[in-house]
Steps between C-alpha positions, in 0.01 A plus 500: 500500500636842409404803702603861454535669835579860583636558849588829658588636840559260784411190298753585231766580760439169674533297179815690402647438848440124467693503173781724626545289816534191282188328628362490146680502165257746341175685562286217364660253737463748788126535433466122476684468832265748668194315368630165627580646842155658518336168410708318763405756766132465409522122533674537835227733626230262375669214685522708819132592466406133466706421812326778693160379380582146618614630840184709534289195416682293761453771764129528423462124531677508837265773620180350366578139590571583864346241731478746791289734288266213415454421869442868583241524222312198630513637856359833378218321313404294807522784749360797310304357207364193676651274236356694204734623234434838347 
């Protein structure tokens, strides 16, 4: 795929710096490098989000599947609702 791209300002300076520091052989390779790094960072963030979602799910299960809460709920029903659930 061929793409014509006009960069100016900070973006242009950044690409030129990658080339001048020897991290990329030319501007095309520098842009490719930036895209790959951006994709890798996005994947890393997605993975971290999935880990956080799994931890949140586990914490919710610990809270909701608490045997003491079940006993307290049944006590409340017997004492204050006379065994009737709302």
